[in-house]
C-alpha positions as CSV (number, residue, x, y, z in Angstrom):
1,M,-9.4,-10.1,14.3
2,T,-10.2,-7.7,17.2
3,F,-13.4,-5.3,16.6
4,L,-11.0,-2.2,16.2
5,F,-8.7,-3.6,13.4
6,G,-12.1,-4.6,11.2
7,I,-13.5,-1.0,11.3
8,L,-10.2,-0.2,10.3
9,V,-10.0,-2.8,7.3
10,W,-13.6,-1.7,6.9
11,F,-12.8,1.8,6.4
12,L,-9.6,1.2,4.4
13,V,-11.0,-1.4,1.7
14,G,-14.2,0.9,1.4
15,W,-17.9,0.9,2.6
16,H,-20.8,1.8,0.7
17,G,-23.7,4.4,1.8
18,V,-21.8,6.2,4.1
19,A,-21.0,10.0,3.2
20,W,-18.2,11.2,5.9
21,A,-16.7,14.4,5.8
22,G,-18.0,15.1,2.3
23,A,-16.5,11.7,0.9
24,A,-18.1,9.9,-2.0
25,P,-21.1,7.4,-0.9
26,E,-18.5,4.4,-1.9
27,A,-15.3,6.1,-0.9
28,V,-12.1,3.8,-1.4
29,A,-9.0,4.4,0.3
30,P,-6.1,5.3,-2.0
31,P,-4.0,1.7,-2.8
32,A,-1.0,3.4,-1.7
33,L,-2.5,3.7,1.8
34,Q,-3.7,0.1,2.2
35,A,-0.6,-1.2,0.7
36,M,1.1,1.1,3.6
37,T,-1.2,0.1,6.0
38,K,-1.2,-3.6,5.4
39,A,2.6,-3.7,5.7
40,V,2.7,-1.7,8.7
41,L,0.0,-3.6,10.7
42,E,0.6,-7.3,9.4
43,E,4.3,-7.1,8.3
44,K,5.3,-4.5,11.4
45,S,7.6,-2.8,8.2
46,P,9.6,0.2,10.0
47,D,9.7,1.8,6.4
48,Q,6.0,1.4,5.7
49,R,5.3,2.9,9.2
50,S,7.8,6.1,8.2
51,A,6.3,6.3,5.1
52,L,2.6,6.2,6.7
53,E,3.6,8.9,9.1
54,K,4.4,11.1,6.5
55,F,1.4,10.5,4.2
56,A,-1.0,10.8,7.7
57,E,1.0,14.3,8.3
58,Q,1.0,15.8,4.6
59,Y,-2.8,14.6,4.2
60,S,-4.0,15.5,8.0
61,D,-6.9,17.1,7.3
62,T,-8.6,14.6,4.9
63,P,-10.2,11.5,5.7
64,D,-7.0,9.4,4.3
65,G,-4.8,11.3,7.0
66,V,-7.3,10.8,9.2
67,L,-7.4,6.7,8.6
68,A,-3.6,6.5,8.1
69,Y,-3.5,8.0,11.8
70,L,-6.1,5.6,13.1
71,A,-3.9,2.8,11.6
72,L,-0.5,4.2,13.1
73,G,-2.6,4.7,16.4
74,Y,-3.9,0.7,16.4
75,E,-0.4,-0.8,15.4
76,A,1.2,1.1,18.5
77,F,-1.5,0.3,20.9
78,Q,-1.1,-3.2,19.5
79,A,2.7,-3.1,20.1
80,R,2.0,-1.4,23.9
81,R,3.8,1.8,23.1
82,D,0.5,3.4,24.4
83,D,1.8,7.3,24.3
84,E,2.2,7.0,20.9
85,A,-0.8,5.6,20.2
86,K,-2.4,8.2,22.0
87,R,-0.6,10.8,20.0
88,Y,-1.6,9.4,16.8
89,F,-5.3,8.6,18.2
90,Q,-5.6,12.6,19.0
91,A,-4.3,13.3,16.1
92,A,-6.8,11.3,13.8
93,S,-9.3,13.3,15.5
């Protein structure tokens, strides 16, 4: 497991004692976001990637939208689609 993947999982599963963008200290990503991210990263599901993209666009101004963009960027980075990864990482910032 790479360092970046570990950080991404840490955010998606939940973190303790960290308040980010007004989130509760023990914020946990919604189950739908967790399921889509897992399908994209582990199962390489194109349908779930499309669903995750729509989720990221819809919630782009929330921490969950940012996490979705990070997951998409990481998946694109792993697949060596550098321009796509850059676009997702920029959207997350």
